[in-house]
C-alpha positions, 0 to 999 in steps of 0.5 A, a space after each residue: 500500500 502506497 505511503 499517504 500523500 501530503 494533502 491540504 484540505 482548505 476552505 472547509 468548516 472544521 468541526 472537532 468536538 474533542 478539541 472544541 474547534 468549530 471554525 474555518 481552518 485548513 487541515 494539512 496532512 503528512 505521513 498519515 497524520 495531521 501536520 497542522 491546522 490553519 497555516 501550513 507548517 514551514 517547509 510543507 508542500 502539498 501534493 494534493 489540495 482538496 477544496 472543501 468550500 461550503 463543506 464540513 470537515 470532521 474526524 472520520 466517523 466511528 461506528 460501534 456495531 457493524 456486521 461485515 458478514 465475513 468470515 462465514 456469511 459471505 453470501 450476505 456481504 464481505 469485509 471488502 464490500 462493507 468497508 467500501 460502503 463505510 468509506 462512502 459513508 464517512 466511517 473510518 473505524 468499525 467495531 465488528 461483533 464476535 458472532 461471525 463463523 467461526 466466532 471471534 474467540 481466538 486470536 487467529 480469527 481476530 487477526 484474520 478479520 483485521 488483516 483482511 480489512 487492512 488488505 481492503 484498505 478502506 476502513 479500520 476494523 476493530 474486532 470485538 472478542 467473544 466474552 465466552 467460548 463460542 458465545 455459548 455462555 459457559 466458559 470465559 474466553 481467553 481475553 488477554 490473548 484476544 486483547 493482544 490480537 487487536 480486540 479492543 473490547 469484549 462482547 457477547 453480540 446479541 446472545 444472552 448469558 443466562 448463567 449469572 455467575 458466568 456473567 459475573 466472572 466474565 466481568 471480573 476477568 475483563 476488569 483485570 485486563 482493563 477491557 470494556 464489555 459490550 453487552 446488549 441487554 435482552 432476556 432470552 426467555 422474555 423475548 421468546 419468539 417475539 418479532 416486534 414490540 409488544 403493544 398496540 401494533 403487535 396486537 393489531 397485526 397478530 404478531 408475537 411481541 417482545 416486551 420492554 421488560 425483556 430489555 429492562 430486566 437484563 439491564 437491571 441485572 447487568 447494572 447490578 453486576 457492574 456495580 458489584 464488580 467495578 467493570 466498565 460496561 457499555 450497553 449496546 442498542 438501547 430501545 426504550 425510555 425506561 432503559 435510558 432512565 436506568 442508565 442515567 441513574 446508574 451514571 449519576 451514582 458513578 458506575 462506569 457505564 455507557 450506552 449507544 443507540 442505533 440511528 434508526 431507533 431515533 426515527 422509526 416506531 412500531 407503526 412503521 411495521 405497518 403492513 408487515 414490512 420485513 425491513 422493520 423486523 429488528 432486534 431490538 425492535 423499534 418501540 413506541 413514539 414515547 420511547 423514541 422521544 426519550 432516547 432522543 432526549 438521552 442522546 441530546 443530554 449526552 447520557 447516550 454518548 454514541 449513535 451507531 449504525 447496527 449495520 446488518 446487510 442481508 441477501 434479498 431472500 432473508 427478507 422475503 419470508 413471512 414477517 416473524 421468520 425473516 431475518 432481523 436487521 437493517 443495512 445501515 452504514 450509509 444512513 448513519 450520517 444523514 439520519 444523525 443530521 436529521 436530528 439536527 434538522 429537527 432541532 434535537 441536536 446541534 451540528 457539533 453535538 451530532 458529530 460528537 456522537 459519531 466521533 469523540 463519543 464512540 472513540 472514547 468508548 472503544 478507548 482508542 486515540 481516534 475521533 479527533 483532529 489535532 496536530 499529531 492525530 491520525 488523519 481519519 477525516 470525513 468531508 461532507 455537505 450537511 445540506 445536500 439532498 438525495 434519495 436513498 435507492 438501490 442504485 445509491 447503496 454501496 453496501 451489498 445489503 439492500 435491506 432498509 426501510 429508508 429506500 425512497 426516502 429523501 435524506 440530507 447530508 452527503 459525504 464528498 471525501 473520506 480519508 483513512 490514515 491520510 489516504 483518500 479512500 472515497 471521493 464522490 464522483 470518482 470511479 
């Protein structure tokens, strides 16, 4: 792979929430890092100049949950196809859950993923190591070895550890190595065979529901264990108002806990399932309008520090069966930024706060030196037009997955350039 060029990005509005910068400043890049902001350093001669006039320049986006389907699910997508989609979406770092096939419970699988991503060269992929072997919830994995292999966090993906003693032991073990646990709170027994939010719409449609308690019961257990063990825990994909309130109360008591929410949870509700739209078959399910508004408020207050895509690309057949037996999930990388900017348009967030939830917030949760633009920092950069209108269609999607309920919807905000470690990995209009 060629060495990064010396690049100057000029005339753009630089927004870096990590350093508090929001002004028109040039960014000069050399050796894959930010060489200077503002005037070029002495002796610097750009090999390429990018005119970002009228555009926003910010750190590359950091996505805490994106399934790339490789290894084991290449009929749905691949690391090459989905990191290409990430670059087109301004995402420079992705955290990959461990529920690949084979599971990311050995250093060999973790290294396979990172090396495959490095060869593709479009985005940085951070694998999450499996909390237990095979995600079976019985034996704790070799976390120290997984950490050395590049796993920044430990996760149990969407699987629930039913044995509370195993969960406690995993938290204690992770704390020993300074690792953050990514947990998605869901009680397996309460979820049962549910396929959407349990409430008015599920009753009207005759579909089995997933009660709010499936999330809050699991969340209560894991908050208690986090307090008992002192573990640093990040809760993935909160979906209801009560969960947001429980999180805020735990944070106020000083627990080392954080959370994210999927961008689509901040827009969709149970009503969008409508006439059995399988693209709205999600896990966790979209819930009520009141839940959506409570999640938005928690994001605005910073209690939920990150917005993620929860990207789950599927082949067309996965969404063609009757609603309850279709596979859950949305192809969501390319709607992450425009949906978040939609919150700005609706007055939920300011532009700087929106960018923070996509950069500094998730980077801090991963514990990685990313999501910032200052002299010496890694030159992961997203250059986008926050106002440019466009319509999401199969033709505009770069991801191999076309499964999204936002097809045909008008969006605002489009990426023009993405740089990864000082290299241009996406340029709108370029072939």
